[in-house]
N, C-alpha and C positions, 0 to 999 in steps of 0.2 A: 643199258645197251651192252651186249656182249660183242667183243671184237675178236674174231677167231682166225688163226692161221693153222689149219690142220696138219700141214707138212711144209715147214720152212726148210728149204734145202732139198727140194724134191729131186733135182738133178743129182745131188749127192746120193740120195736114197736109191735112185735108179741105177747108179754106177756101183753101188756097194761101198761108197766112201762114208765112213761112220761119223758124219757131222750133219745132223738133221734134227729138227725139233718141232714140237707142238707148242703153240702159243695162244694164250687167251687173256684178254683184259676186260675189266668191268668198269663201266662208267655209270654214275647215278642219275643220268638224264637221258631223255629220249634223243635229243640232238646235241650230243656233248662236244666240248672242246677237249683238247688233250689234258688241260688242268682239271677236268672233271673225272679223270680216270682214278678210281679208288683202289683197285687191286689188280694184280697181274700174276701170271704164271707162265714160265717157259720150262718145258720138260725136254731134256736132252734124251731123245728116243734111243740113241745108241748106248748110253751109259746108265740111263735111269735117273740121273741127277735132276733134282727139282729145284728151280730157282723161282722165288716168289717175292712179292712185295706188297705192302699196304701203305698207301699214301699217309704220311704223317707218323707212321710207326717204324718203318724200316724195310730192310732187305733180308731175305732168308735163303739159306742153302739147305735143302733137305729138312725144312722146318726149323732150323737153328738160326737165330738172328746172327748176322754177319756184318762186320764193319771193316771195310777195306781201307786201310790207311794209305794216303798218297805217298809214293816213294819217288824221289827225284833221281832219275837214272841218266847216265851219260848218253846211252843209246836206248831210248824208250821202245817198248813193244807196242806197235800200233796196228790195229786191224781196221778193216773197212771193206768197201766194195770198189774195186779198181776197174769197173765196167768201161765200156767203149765210149763214154762221153768225152767231149773235148776238155771239159773242166778237169775230169779225173786224170786224163793223160798229162795235164799240166801240173796238177797238185802232187800226185803220188811220186814222181821222180824227185821232186824237191824234198818230200818227207824222207825218201830213201837216203838222202845225203846225211841224215843224222839219226835215223831210227831203223829198227828192224820192222819189216812189214809182213803181215799175215792176212790171209783171207780164207775163212772156212767155207764160205758159200751158203751159210745159214745165218742171216743177219741177226735174228733174235738170239741165237746162241752166242755170237760174237758180243752182242750187247750184254748178255748175262755174264760173260767172262770178264768184261770191263767192270760190271757191278761187283763182281766177286773180288776183283783186284788182280786177276791173272793177266790183264792187259792194262796198259797205261792210257790208251786213247782208242776211240772208235771214230772213223771219218767216212761219211758218204756224202759227196758233193754233187752227185749225178741228178738230183731232184727226181729220183725214182723210188725212194722209200715210200711205201704205201701204208694205208691205215692198218693193214694186217700186221705191221711191225710195231704197233702201239705197245704191246706187252713188253718188248725189249726196251723201248724208250722209257717206259714207266719203271722198269727195274733200275736203269741207270739213274733216273731222277731220284728214286727212293733210296738209292745207295749213297747219295750225296755227291755224285759226279757233277762236274761243271758241264752244262749242256746248252748249246745254242744252235741256231741254223748257221749256214755258211757266211751270213752277213753279221753275225754276232747278236742276233735278235732272239728273244725268248721263243721257244717252240710251243705254240698253242693254237694249232689250226682246228677248224671245225672237223670233227671226225666223220667223214662220209666216204663213199666209194671212190670219189675223185681226189681224195687227199693225196698229195705227193709233196715231199719236202726233203730238205737236206739236214744233216746233223753233224756237229762236231762236239764230241764229248771227251772229257779227260778227267783223270783222277786228281790233277792239280791245276791251279790257275795259270801258272807259268807255262806249262805245256799247252794248255788250251789257247792261251794268247799267242804262242808261237805258231801253232797250227792255223789259227784264225788269220794271222798276218800272211802266211803263205797262201791261203785261199783267196785273199783279197789283193794280191799283187797284180 
C-alpha cells in the first residue's frame, strides 16, 4: 500500500509561505498497521531537501544516512500543531513555559526536522493527524525518536482513510516524559 500526501501545507503553498512538502510511505501489506510501514519519503518542495527512511536501516537526508543525537537543552525547540482543539489550548501554554514553540503548518516537514535533529520534540494532541501523515511518523520512528500517542501508548493504528491519532515525539526520553506528563494533567 502506498500512502500519499501530495501537498502537506497546502495553505502555506497558496499563501507563498515556503513550508510545504510531498510525502509518501510504503507498507508491505494490503491492510497495514503503522508497524508495517517499510519506507517513507518527505520532500521539502520549497528547498528540494529529501528526507527518507527505511524501517530497520535508518534515516537519510538527501540520500546520506543521518543520526541525530539527543541534546538536552534548557529551553528545547518544540514544534507541533496548535490548532483550535481544547486539548491543544491547554497543552501548548504549559509547554511555552519552558520551551520555544514553532509551527510550520506542514506536519510531515516538522516531523522530518525532528528526525534530522533540528527540533527537540513534535507534539500534536488534537487527534487530527491523518493517515496522510504516515511518512513523517515513519521518519521519526526510523531516526530513533521516542514516539507515543498522547496517553503514552505505542502508535500502531490500522492505516485507513479514517485513521486519526495523536503523537508525542522527542529526541530524548526525559523530554518525552515531561511532555507526556503535561498532556495527561
